[in-house]
C-alpha positions, 0 to 999 in steps of 0.5 A: 500500500502507498501510505502517507504519514502526515503531521503539522511538524515533525519535532523530536517529541513523542508524536514525531518520533512515534510517527517515524517508528511506525513508518519504519515498521510499515516499510519493513512489511513492504509498504511504500511510506511517504511523509509530509509536514511543514518542517521540524527538527526531526526531518533530517533524521527522517530523510537519513532513514531513506524516507521521502519527505514533502515540505508544505510550509502552510501546514505549520500551526502558526500559518493557519489562515484562509490563504495558507489553508487554501495553499495547503489544500492545493499542495496536498491535492497535487501530492495525493494525485502524484503519489497515488496515495491509498492511505492517509495516516494523520498525526494531528487533526488539522492535517487530517482535515486538510488532506481529506478536503484535498482528496475531494478535489481529485479529478479522478475520484479514488477511494482514499482511506483516512486514519488519525493517531490521536495522542491528545485532546483538549482537556481544559474545562473552558476549551472543550468546544475545540473537540467538536472536530471529532464529531462526524470525523472523516477518519478512523481513530487510533487511540493511544490508550484506553483513557483517550478512547474514553475521552473521545467517546465522551465527545460522541465518537462511536466505539467502532470508530476507534482502535486502541493501539497504544504507543510502541517501542522499537526493541531493536533500538532499545536492545537490552543485550547492549544495556551494560555496554551502553551503561558504562559508556554513558556514565563515563561520558556524564562522569557518573560513578559505576556504582552510583544509583541514578534517577533519570528524567527525559523530556522538554523542561516545562511541565514534565516535572524536572523541578519536582525531581530536583526537590525530591532528590534534595530530600535524599541528597545527604542520606545517599551519597551515591545517589545521582539524578540526570535531567535530560531536555531543554525548554523554558524552565532550563535556567530556573531548574539549574538555578534551583539545583545550585541554590539547594546545594545539590548541583554536584550530583545533578546532571543537566544534559541539555537536548539529546536524541539518544534515549537508548543510551541515556536510559541505559545509564539509569536505575529508575525513571521518573516523569512527574508531569503536571499536565499535558500527557496522554501516553508518554513514550519516554516511560515506555522506552525506559520500561523496555530496558527493565527499569521501574518508573515513578510517574504522575497519576495523570491521564493514560499513565496509570495504564502503564502501571496496571501490573506494578511496572512502576509507582504512581504519585500525586501531581507535584508531591516531591515528598511522595516521589522521594519516598518512592525513590528511597523504597526502590533504593532499599528494596532490590527485589522490588526494583527487580520485580517491577523492572522485569514486569515493565520489560514484559509489558513492553514485549507483550503490549507496548512494542512497535510490532504489536502496535503496527499489527493493529494499525495494519489490520485497520488499514486493510 
């Protein structure tokens, strides 16, 4: 099948990287996959993987006016026709609608199937009106978790219009047989002792909870002199987080890496993973990638995250509660058996449910 994967922009975040992972798995199965977007920092990586990427600047979120919408529709109409696209798989609602409208203007009426991986809906109370787009939606929806499905159904979407796919990890990229080698390499790079206990977090700094982890680490800093924390990411709170660690006097064992794309290396250097988001999550890839290495996690009790901990793969904590986070970290430091059991279950859950092969099985079945 000729499949178009489309999104407003391909940034190096969960939705962007998951699109690439899905595309690679579909290509392995013999499908012809092309991608379309307005740009984004992930585009060079996508091209390096050998994919055709068509850039339509008017797909950008900051260019949504009548003129740019018309230009985008015209460009997509040409793209669909020239590439003989059979499947449009969108990764945000605006591009799905634009591609659908473009398909209605094809001179040769060809049946194109439309799908949308839904990784976010409007949850803020005063903005619920934005979810009207899902009523009479011209696509089959891939919900990334049960929470997403339930939210979509509350807007009036019929259950038969939704397939729960989850997000998936590429187990070839997160190859557990390479974890020891990668662990030594990344710890040497970050100047972390081999015998240190490391709590890591990966994500754009803002609402992912880097500051909460710093405060929790501070509560344990003097008690455990081999405890380190690694904070990966950039963002609007990078400077304030750095200042917080300095003001608390814990900067010597608080590692700020800045922006990184090698999650397979970084996760290998952690003992446990934390994602302490205060808002904006649905079913974060960052946790799944850590689980793939057999690491337990500590995460906010938020949106679809509890579905990752159904079988005790990790601890759920109240949003913004650094005391509870510190207690859970200490529990995992002290109880090696618990840490091993939780990590083992995390790995098994990724193998059995949250891996890209299983995810694309469901996507491919829906296509067909």
